[in-house]
N, C-alpha and C positions, 0 to 999 in steps of 0.2 A: 303397813300403816297396825300401831298400836291400838290396844283398844284404852278404857276408862283405867286411871291407876289406881292402882286396891294399896291399901295403906291398912295398916292394927294400929288397935293402943298398947301400950305398956303395960293395963289389964288384965289382957286377955289370955289364958292359959296355950301352952304352948301348944298342943292338940289343936284347941280349934284354929291357930294362927297353920297350922297342918293342914287342915284338912280346907281351908282359904285359898292355899301355895296349891295343893294338890286339884279343884274344880276349878280352879285358873292356868294353871297352866305353868306356875310362874315358879321358882326356885329363891328369889331374896324378894323381901317384903319392909318397906319404910315403914317403921315406927314413928307415929306423929302423936301429939299433946299439946290440945289447946292451938290445932294448925300448923302448931312450928313441927318441924324432924329433930325428932331426937335419936334417934340409932334407925340401924336396921337389922333385920333378923335374915336366915340366910337356911337354907336346908343346912348347911355342914353344922350350924350353933344348936340347932335343933337334934341333932343327930347325937351329937355328946349327949343329950337327956332322952332319947327314945330313937335307940338303934333303927328295931325293930321293925317301927315305925313309920319312920323316915326309909329305909329300905322297902317298904311296900309301896310305899308314896314314888319314889324316885324309879321304881319300875313302870309304875302305872304312865306318869310322867313320860318316860322312854316311850312306850309302847304309843302312845298318844302323837308322841312326836314321830311316828313312823308313819299313820294316816298321814299328819300335814306335809310330810313332805313329795 
């Protein structure tokens, strides 16, 4: 079963979005403005701007996946 839906706002920084993804073990995050979906941000999107930080976050997610299986 899935947990609560996590979303972000357009004004948040990429680093902030990346921290949310890492904290909750997710790789895609809907972008919502005034309760309406306006897009989606993925680890791949963030990696284009912050490759080293995404590489570290992805490694952390993969390690947490190992513990969940």
